[in-house]
C-alpha positions, -999 to 999 in steps of 0.1 A, spaced: 674 312 -683 686 335 -655 653 339 -633 655 365 -604 629 359 -576 614 387 -559 591 371 -536 591 333 -531 583 324 -564 553 346 -569 572 375 -589 599 368 -613 619 391 -636 624 375 -669 608 372 -701 596 336 -704 601 315 -735 579 321 -764 569 358 -752 582 383 -773 592 416 -758 569 441 -772 563 480 -767 534 501 -768 525 514 -802 515 549 -790 534 557 -758 512 588 -753 482 567 -747 483 566 -711 451 547 -702 453 517 -680 439 495 -709 472 499 -727 487 474 -704 489 438 -718 483 408 -694 490 375 -708 487 342 -687 504 360 -657 528 376 -679 533 412 -678 546 426 -709 565 459 -714 541 491 -713 554 526 -709 552 553 -696 545 543 -659 518 563 -642 497 558 -611 469 542 -629 491 514 -645 506 512 -612 476 504 -593 461 480 -622 494 460 -618 489 459 -579 451 446 -584 464 420 -609 490 410 -585 464 404 -557 444 383 -583 473 360 -591 487 358 -557 451 347 -544 450 320 -574 485 309 -565 500 320 -600 533 332 -607 538 366 -623 568 374 -647 581 408 -656 603 415 -685 636 422 -680 633 459 -686 637 492 -663 600 494 -657 603 458 -642 621 474 -612 594 499 -605 568 473 -605 587 450 -585 594 478 -559 556 486 -560 548 450 -551 574 450 -524 560 482 -509 524 470 -511 541 439 -491 552 460 -461 586 472 -474 596 510 -474 605 523 -508 643 526 -496 642 489 -483 625 478 -517 656 494 -537 679 477 -514 664 443 -522 663 451 -558 703 460 -559 707 428 -540 689 410 -569 712 427 -595 683 447 -609 684 480 -627 678 511 -606 645 526 -605 646 557 -626 638 591 -614 607 596 -629 593 562 -617 608 566 -581 588 600 -579 556 582 -585 565 555 -561 573 579 -535 540 597 -540 521 564 -539 538 546 -509 512 552 -485 483 539 -510 505 511 -520 505 500 -483 467 501 -480 464 475 -510 483 448 -493 475 451 -457 504 436 -432 506 402 -428 479 389 -403 457 422 -405 428 403 -422 429 379 -391 431 409 -368 402 422 -385 381 390 -382 387 392 -346 373 427 -344 344 418 -367 336 389 -344 337 411 -313 315 435 -328 289 407 -337 288 396 -302 278 431 -289 254 442 -316 239 409 -332 213 392 -309 219 359 -327 258 360 -323 252 374 -287 232 344 -277 256 316 -290 279 296 -263 305 269 -267 278 242 -268 254 259 -292 281 265 -317 294 230 -317 270 216 -344 282 245 -367 320 235 -364 311 198 -367 292 208 -399 318 232 -414 344 206 -409 327 181 -428 320 206 -455 357 212 -455 365 174 -458 340 174 -488 359 201 -505 392 185 -498 379 149 -511 365 166 -544 400 185 -549 378 217 -552 405 245 -543 378 274 -543 354 256 -521 385 244 -499 394 281 -495 357 291 -487 353 261 -461 386 269 -444 374 304 -437 340 292 -422 361 268 -400 383 296 -390 353 318 -382 341 289 -354 377 290 -339 376 327 -336 340 327 -325 348 304 -297 380 321 -286 361 356 -285 333 338 -262 362 325 -242 378 359 -236 345 374 -227 342 347 -198 378 353 -188 388 319 -198 415 326 -224 425 348 -256 427 340 -291 466 346 -289 468 322 -261 452 295 -286 479 306 -314 508 306 -290 498 274 -276 498 254 -310 530 272 -321 546 259 -289 534 225 -294 545 223 -331 579 232 -321 580 208 -291 567 178 -312 593 183 -341 627 182 -324 640 168 -359 634 203 -374 637 227 -344 662 205 -323 690 182 -333 682 177 -370 677 142 -376 663 124 -410 630 106 -401 606 88 -425 570 102 -422 561 72 -401 592 79 -381 577 113 -374 543 100 -363 558 76 -339 580 106 -325 548 125 -323 531 100 -302 559 93 -280 563 131 -270 526 132 -269 526 103 -244 551 122 -222 529 152 -217 503 154 -192 468 150 -208 431 143 -197 430 106 -185 399 102 -207 414 114 -237 422 81 -254 385 70 -252 379 101 -274 340 94 -273 334 128 -291 345 116 -324 324 99 -351 326 60 -346 345 50 -377 372 78 -372 375 71 -336 381 33 -342 408 43 -370 425 68 -344 426 47 -316 441 18 -337 467 42 -349 477 49 -314 478 14 -304 500 6 -337 525 32 -325 530 13 -293 535 -21 -312 501 -33 -309 493 -41 -346 492 -69 -372 526 -80 -391 506 -82 -425 473 -81 -439 466 -118 -442 464 -116 -403 437 -90 -405 418 -109 -430 420 -138 -410 405 -119 -379 377 -107 -402 369 -145 -411 367 -154 -374 342 -123 -369 321 -131 -396 318 -166 -382 312 -156 -346 285 -131 -363 270 -161 -382 268 -181 -348 252 -153 -330 227 -147 -355 217 -183 -356 215 -182 -318 198 -148 -317 222 -137 -290 249 -110 -288 243 -99 -326 249 -62 -319 284 -68 -303 295 -94 -329 285 -66 -355 306 -41 -337 335 -62 -335 332 -68 -373 331 -31 -379 362 -26 -358 382 -53 -376 372 -39 -410 382 -5 -399 415 -19 -387 420 -33 -424 414 -2 -441 438 16 -418 463 -13 -423 461 -8 -460 463 29 -458 427 36 -468 405 61 -450 374 40 -439 352 70 -437 360 80 -473 356 43 -485 322 41 -469 313 75 -487 324 61 -518 303 29 -514 274 50 -505 277 72 -534 279 42 -558 247 27 -542 228 59 -546 238 61 -582 225 28 -591 194 33 -569 187 64 -592 192 44 -622 167 17 -609 140 44 -602 146 59 -635 140 24 -652 109 19 -633 96 52 -644 105 44 -682 89 9 -679 57 24 -660 62 0 -631 63 9 -594 81 -3 -565 48 -17 -549 39 -38 -580 75 -51 -593 88 -86 -580 120 -89 -559 134 -109 -588 126 -83 -614 143 -57 -592 174 -81 -590 175 -81 -628 175 -44 -631 201 -40 -606 225 -65 -620 220 -52 -654 229 -17 -641 260 -32 -624 270 -49 -656 269 -17 -677 290 0 -654 321 -23 -662 
């Protein structure tokens, strides 16, 4: 099927399989309700008027927000609606017509062109220029710093707990594969980034665009296989190249210590850095042998009541190394194990309530029996 994409897979001109070409029964009815929208497919409707035009643009906004494609029948009105979308995305009517011609689509009929010309300014307002929403966020944050006593009181240090909290909520949304929550939490993290940048600008330290320009420059510099001589690298090759380039850059002398990170993530990251320098195990068997050594040393320390904390730390560090080597996220594994424990614990409490027993009156053997029964029922 000949599919003509108008905008990077979002808008296509065609009639998808299984969708019959239909027309309005009564072309005199000009109410927006006469449009038919089925699963992102726009069926033929005529005549075009400004109500239909703007309903289509609002529908476009929802579809684009949800990451869904939009299909238009191969029909003269498709040209007008496609042009409306392109105008809303920032093109002029003339530029939209030129792009339609390059795609081999029919010309916009005079009646439709007149409606588009009269609605051009309003169409631009429906889809703000790319980046405008980000500029609006900066402006809102600056106003809040001036007019809201709580926002005005905040500092880089006082905001840090919110940045960490929002980052963990973002990680939770990603772990649950919840796209709507992910979108919301990304916004919350972005707010923290802008908040810090606005404070820095007030203090004369730097501006938000310096933050953006800095990361743009770094991404280009650390991807020479894309922006320089194009080389084919594996994902692990890209990681090694990234660390090698990073090693050539001037960085704070204490950066490697990363004391600001949670302990599990810090251990994993430092082990990754060491691995890129060749300091790593040859296979999982070596890590497992090291774990056995650490367990024996811990057992000895417990027996002698000497150095127990240090040996526990060594064991934790080696377990993180094993999870990294086997490509598991230790933080996520511990979350999963904790969730599993909480689920079983909740079932134990329910069982105690059903039998009229309490945690004070039940014996350890009885608790173990209930616990093992719950584990058995899981399999």
